[in-house]
C-alpha positions in Angstrom: -9.4 -1.5 2.0 -8.4 1.4 -0.4 -10.6 1.5 -3.6 -9.9 3.1 -6.7 -11.9 4.5 -9.5 -11.4 3.6 -13.2 -13.0 5.0 -16.4 -14.0 2.0 -18.2 -15.9 2.1 -21.6 -17.7 5.2 -20.5 -18.5 3.6 -17.0 -16.9 4.4 -13.4 -15.9 0.9 -12.1 -14.7 0.5 -8.8 -12.0 -2.0 -8.1 -10.0 -2.8 -5.1 -6.4 -1.5 -5.2 -5.0 -4.9 -5.1 -6.4 -5.6 -8.6 -4.3 -2.4 -10.0 -0.9 -3.7 -11.0 1.7 -1.5 -8.7 3.8 1.3 -10.3 6.4 0.6 -13.0 9.6 1.8 -11.4 12.2 0.1 -13.8 12.5 -0.8 -17.2 15.4 -2.1 -19.3 15.7 -3.3 -22.8 16.5 -7.2 -23.0 16.2 -7.5 -26.6 14.4 -6.7 -30.0 11.0 -5.4 -28.5 11.6 -7.1 -25.2 11.5 -5.4 -22.0 12.4 -6.1 -18.2 9.8 -4.1 -16.2 10.1 -3.7 -12.2 7.1 -2.7 -10.2 7.2 -0.8 -7.1 6.3 -4.0 -5.0 9.5 -5.8 -5.8 8.0 -7.9 -8.7 9.7 -8.0 -12.3 8.3 -9.3 -15.6 9.6 -9.8 -19.1 7.3 -8.3 -22.0 7.8 -9.3 -25.5 6.0 -6.4 -27.5 7.3 -7.6 -31.0 3.7 -9.0 -31.6 2.4 -5.2 -31.4 5.5 -3.6 -32.4 5.9 -5.4 -35.8 2.3 -6.0 -36.6 2.0 -2.5 -38.5 -1.6 -2.6 -38.2 -1.9 0.2 -35.6 -1.0 3.6 -36.4 0.7 4.5 -32.9 2.0 1.1 -32.0 3.5 0.4 -35.6 5.8 3.5 -35.1 7.4 1.2 -32.7 8.8 -1.1 -35.5 11.6 1.2 -35.5 13.7 0.0 -32.8 15.6 3.1 -32.1 12.0 4.7 -31.4 11.4 1.5 -29.3 14.7 1.9 -27.3 13.2 5.4 -26.0 10.7 3.9 -23.7 10.5 5.6 -20.4 8.4 5.7 -17.2 5.9 8.4 -16.9 4.9 10.1 -13.4 1.7 7.7 -13.1 4.2 4.8 -13.3 3.2 3.7 -16.8 5.5 3.0 -19.8 5.6 5.6 -22.6 7.4 6.4 -25.8 8.3 9.8 -27.6 5.4 9.3 -30.3 2.8 9.2 -27.1 2.1 5.6 -27.1 1.5 4.6 -23.3 1.0 1.2 -21.8 -1.0 2.2 -18.9 -0.2 -0.1 -15.9 -3.9 -0.1 -15.2 -4.9 -1.7 -18.5 -1.9 -3.3 -19.7 -1.3 -7.0 -20.0 1.5 -7.1 -17.9 
């Protein structure tokens, strides 16, 4: 069984590879603040980020309130979602 190490609250935590979500391979906009996310294992999940993007409480995520910025979502080299303002939804820690 493949094991991966994650830094979690300044401690190294060893998790089985099956616990870590697969890499994001596709992202499509499906509506305001909504995404369809495809994964390397063939699964897909629809994600509504409106509660985060429109809350305005967080400096980084609050910038996603601008729909033009939100639409600029990309997939980084690690298989996570990223925006130009450096907001990153790490696939290992996200809620997909």
